[in-house]
N, C-alpha and C positions, 0 to 999 in steps of 0.2 A: 510622624509621617513614615510609612513603610517605604524603604528604598530597595529596589531590585537591581543589584549590581550597578548602582549609579542612576537608575531610572526611577522617578517618582511614579507611584502607581496611579495616583489621581492628583495631578498638579493644579488643576483649575479650581477656582472658587465657584461652586454651582449654586450660589444663593438665589439667583433668579431662574434656575431651572425648576420652575414650579408653575402649575396651572393657576391662572389668574384668580380663580375662585378661592384658592387657599388664602390669598392675601386679602380678598374682599371680606372673607369670613374673619380673618385675623384682625382686620381693622375694626369690624363690628364687635368682636369679643372685647377689644380694648375699650372702645367707646361705651360698651355696656358694663364696664367694670369687672369683666370676667378674666382679666389677664393672669390672675393667680389661681384660677380654677384648674385642678389637675384632672387629667383623663388618661385612660388606657386604650391604646389602639393595637389591634393584632393584624399582622400580615399573614395571609394564607392563600391557598389556591383551591379551586373547587374540583378540578379535573386534571389528571395527568395528560400531557400532550400525547397524541397518537394512540390513545386508548391503552397506554402503558400501565404497568402495575406500581410504579414508583417514580419519584423524581429525585434529583440530586441537589442538595442545598449548595448554593454558591453565591458569592457577592459580598461576603463580610469584609474581604480585603479592600473593597472599594467603598463600602459603607463607612468604614472607620475614618479614612481621610476626608470623606465628604462632611462628616460631622465636625472633624477637627478644623477644617478650613472654613466652616460656615460663619461668615460675617458679612456686613453690609458696608461697602466702601462708598465714597462720595458719588461714584458713577451709578451705583445701584440705588442710592438714596434719591438721586436726581430723577430716576425713573418714577418713583412714587410721588415726588413733588409734581412732576409734569402731568401725571395721571389723576391728580386731584385728591390723593389720599390725605387724611387728616394730619395736621402738624404733630398731634400726639403720637400717631403711629410712626411717622418719620423719626421722631425723637426716640421712640421705643426701639426702633431698629438700629439706631446709632450704636447702642450699647449691647446689641444682641449677642448672646452666647448661649448655646444649648445647655440647659441645666438639668435635664431629665435623666432617666434610666433607660437603657436599651438592653434587652435580653434576646439572644438569638441561638438557633440551632447551628452548630459549627459547620463550616464549609466541608463538603465531602460526605455528609450524612444523608442516607436515603430518607426521604420524607414523603408524606402522604396527604391526600386531600382533606381540607377542612380542619387542619390542626394549626395552631399558631407557630409559625416558623420564626417570626420576629415579633417581639412585644415592645412597645414604646410606652413608657409611663412618664408623663411630662406635663407642664402647664399646657393648657389646651391650645394656646396660640402656637407654641413651639412644636407641639405634636402635629399640628395642621400644616405648618410651613414645610416640614421635611417630608411630607407624604410622597409627592410626585417623584422626587429624585430617588428615594428609597425604592419605590416600585420600579422605576426605570432601571436602576442598578440590578435589582434582584431578578426581575423578569428575564432580562437578557442573559445574565450569568447562568441562571438555572436552565434556560433553553440550551445553551451550549454544553453545559456539563451533563445534562440528562441525555441529550442527543448522543454525546460521545460515549456515555456509559452503556446505552442500549447497543451501540455498535460493539463495544468491548465484550459485553456479555454474550454476543452472538458468535464470537470466534472460538475455535478450539484452543485448548491449553497450549501455550508455547508460541502462538501466533501473535506477533506484535502489530498494533495499529498505529500508523503514523498519521498525524494531522496535516492535511494539505489544503486547508480551506480559506486561507487569507484572501485570495483573489475573489472569492464568492461572498465575502462578508459585506454588510451594509456600512461601509466606511472604515477608515483606518483604525479608530478606537475599537470598533466591533471586531476587527481582524485580530487585534492584540488580545482582546478578551476571549475570543473563541479559542485561540491557541493556548492561552494560559489555562482556561477551564478544561480544555481537552486533556492537557497534561495532568491536571488535578484529578480528573475523572478516570485516568488510567492509560492514556495514550503513551507510547514509548518515546515519542519525540514529535517534532514539528518541523515543517519546512520554513516556518516564519523566522527569519534571521533575528529580528529585533527581540522576539520573545525568547529565542534560544540564548541570546546574549544576556537578557534579563535574568534568566534562570541558570546561567553558567553551564549551558548544555551545548552540544554540537548540533547545528541545524542539519536536517536530513533532506536529501534531494539527489536527483540524478541528472537527467537531461530531458530536453523537450524535442518534439518532432521538428521544430525549426532548426535545431542544431544539426540534425541528420540531413535535412533538406539543403543545408548550406554547403555540404561536401559533394564531390562528384559522385560518390556512391555511399550506400549504407555501410559497407565494410570499412571504408576509409574513415567515416565518422566514428564508428565504433572503435577502430584502432587508435585514432587520435585521443579519444576519451580514455581508453585503457592505459595509454602511455602516460597521460596526465594524472590519472587517479587509479593506479593499480590496486590500491588497498580498499577501494570502494567502487568496484566496476560493475554497476547494475545497469544494464543496457535496455533501452526502450525498443521493443521489437515489433510494434504494430504499425509502423509508418507506411509500409507498402503491402506486405503480406506476412502475417505473423509466423506461420509455420514454414512456408516455402522460401522466405527471404530472411526475416528478422532473426529467427532462432538459428538458422544455418550460418548466417554471418556472425552471430554472437559466438557460436562454437569455433568458427575460424579464428576469431580474436582470442578466445580462451586457449586455443592450440598455440597461437603465437606467444601468449604469455607463458605458457608451459615451457616452450622451447627456449625462451629467453630468461628463464628462472625468475619471472615476476610472481608476486604473491597470488595464490589462488584461494586464499582464505575467505575472501568476501567478493565473490563473483556471482552474477545472476542476471535475471531478466525481469522487465516489468511489462505487463500486458494491460493496455488501457482502453481496449475496444473489442467488440465482437462477443462471441459466446465464450465467456470467461471460463466456464466449467469445462467445455470441450477443449478449448485451446490450451488451458493449463495442463490437462491430463495428457494431451498429445505432446506438448512441449516437454513435460517431465520425462516421457518415454524417450524422446529424441536426445535430451541432455544426458540421461543415464546411459543410453546406448553409446554415446560419443565419449563416455569416460569422465563425465563431470557430474556425479551424483551430488556433489557439494554445492552446485550452483543453485542459488535460491530463486524462488519465483515470487514476485510481488504483483498483486492485482490492484487495479484502481478503476475509476470510471463510475462516478455517481453511486457508490455503494450505500445501500441501506441495510438495516438490521435484517429485514426480511430477505433481501437478495443474498446476504451472507449466509443466512440459514439455508437457503436454497442451494447455494454453492457447496456447502458442507454436505447436504443430503445427496447431492449429485456426485460426490466424490472428487470435487475439484482439488487440485494440488497447489498449495501455496504456503509460503513461509511468513509472509507479511502482507498487510493491506495498506493502501494509501487512501484515506477518506477525507473528502473536502466538504462538499455542499451540505451533507447531512450532519455536520458538526457546526460549521460556521453559519449556516442558515437552514436549520432543520425545519421540517414541516411541523405545523402545530404550534400554538403559543402557550406560554406558561399561565398567563391569566391571573397572576397574583393580585390580590386586592388588599385594601387597608381600611379596616372598619373599627369604629369606636365600640368598645365593649364594656366600659365602666367609667363612671364619673365619681369624684370624691365629693360627698355632701356631708356636712357636719362631722368631718373627720372619719367618715365611713365610706368604703367603696361600694357604690350602688351599681349593680349590673345593668347594662343596657342591651337591647336586642332590636334587630331589624327583621321584620317579618316579610314573608313572601308566599305567594301561592305555590311556588316551586319549593318543595321541602328542602332540597339541597342548598338553596340560597338563603335559608334562615341562618343568621349569624349565631355562632356559639358564644354566648355572652359571658361577661364577668372577667375579673382579674384572676387568672388561673395559672396553674403549673401543668407542664406536659411531661409525662413519663413514658419510658419504653420498658416493657416487661420482657425479660429473657428467660428461656427455659434453662434451669440450672444444669440439667444433664447434657443437653445438646448445644446450648449456646444460641439457638435460633431465637429470633425476635417473635414474640407471640402477639403483641398488640401495643398500640400507643394509647395512652390513657390521659384524659383531661380531668383535673381535679381542682376544686376551689383552692385559692392561694394558700390559706392557712390550714387546709384539711390534713389530718393525720390519716395515712393510708394503712390498711391492714396488710402486712407483708406475709401472712401465713396462707390465708385463703381470701382472695379479693374478688368480689362480685363486680363485674363491669357490664355496662349496658350500652347498646347502640345509641348514638346521639341523635339518630333520625327515626328510630323505631323502638319504643320502650318495651315492646314485647320480646325483643331479642336480647338475651343476656347470657353470660357464661361466668364460671368461677375459675379463677386461676389459683393453682397451688404449685409448689416447688419452683418458684420463680424468684428472680431478683429484679428490682426496680432501679432504673437510672434516669435521673432528671435530664431531659434533652437540652433545654435552653441553658446557655451560659451567660453570665453578666458580661456585657461589652463596655457599657458606660454606666457609671453611677454618679449621680449629681453632676452630670456633664463631664466627668473625668474618665478617661480611658483606663479600664482596669483589666483589659484582656490582652494577652500576648498572642498575636496572630501568627500561627505557624507558617513556615515557608511552604511554597506550593508542592515541593517534593515530599515534605512531611505529610501534607494533606492528601497527597496521592496514596501513600501507604495507609493512611487512616481510612480513606474511601474504600480501598481494596478490602481491608479488614471488616469494615461495616457491611459491605455488600455480601460478604460470606455469612453474615448472620441472617440473611433473608432466605426463606425457603425458595427452592427453585421454581415452585408454582407461582410465586409472586413476581419472579424475574422474567418469566417467559414472555415472548412478544405477542403471541396470539392468545386472546382471552385469558389474561393472567388472573390468578386468584386475588380476590379483593382483600387486602390487608385490613385488619381491624383497627379502626380509630374510634375508640369508645370513651365513655365517661364513667366516673364512679357513681354509685347510687345517689350520693348527695349532690353531685354536680348535675346529673340528669334531672333530678327532682327540681333543683333550682331553675334549670332551663325550662322545664315543663310548666312550672308555676308561673314563670315570667311570661310565657306564651299565653297561658290562660288569662292572666291579668290584662295583658295587652288586648286580647280579643274581647274581654268584658268591657274594656274602656271603649272599644270601637262600637260595640252594640249600644252602649249608653248614649253615644253621640248620635 
């Protein structure tokens, strides 16, 4: 169990956090004598939220304790008895322990549509039972991490993004998750005190409009705050009028601090409403003219990646941003799914496929490996490549083919291959050392630098290649043909 400064990351046993059909199927598998049949399931997503070019992997830190805690106590077993499940199934659950393998792309890695980000190899019943919770964990985690990284990629170098979104999250656990994954994705800090304590960080925050309104005047509110926190005197200036009142009163307080030899190393203002580009530029002029060029400007108020890009293009002046809604509750959903891709028959892995009239919804079949190819000269990521599990890849000149269009192919040379998925559990035992969040943050920053800027841009990003080897694509194509022939015969 991973402990964050005394806090358990996932303390509850979520054995019943499963859609009912997972258990009805599991019961049928058992009664049909299929309890020892092994299967492979892949977790993947079909589209990046908000038409982005990449997503950020997240949630392994919660997946691990979920699997470790997974057991069925008497209260859980009583549910199955009341609902009429077979005695054989209840007895099976009494001694349940996950015994399979789980492989996953590490948290903080940029990932792309239709590639396996998590692979579960386990007895069919076990793999089915854990589906719902895994998807719930990963979908939420990736939405927060991806939303945060899109914001971070939109800011100029040297501008810090603070996460302010706890109050906008869908519940207390979501508030904790969004703050943690925001830090992992690159935010410099959070206003969420419990998460700051979990990560041994200092929470970030200033004051609210209510504080200012509780004093006889804006100046008195600012002065009281400056006396209490001279080393972190960032004043909210838009309660009444940003330029005519707020900035002027902030300067009066800074003058007071200067006269009384208080620290001026961390002074500044926050603007939370109005035309942020115009107000920040005018405020910067006023602060500089008053002799406080060191005063920082923080902008907040429902900032999105697109709004931030617009602020930059309009020449807005700011040193930091406070972002809430679009990290804790970003628009767009992750949409990860969990699909069976192989079954073990006669000690061989047989690929399985789900067809669809929509090409993008055809599942990539088979027990496979996922690689990322990097240019040896530049270090940029060239493509992600799916290969059959035991396939030997040519590392000199490798032909890769689009998984959705066999006519699109390319040849890679001068590249290095890195296998993306890491073993998390083997035979039910944890074999992965999960890094702490700040280590993941450094890793995420490094990984993002391997993506071409065209992939990271917010508007009409370049589509990153997720392809297959010749052998893998042929296997998939043959499987589709065989399935269609079977349909015709019927």
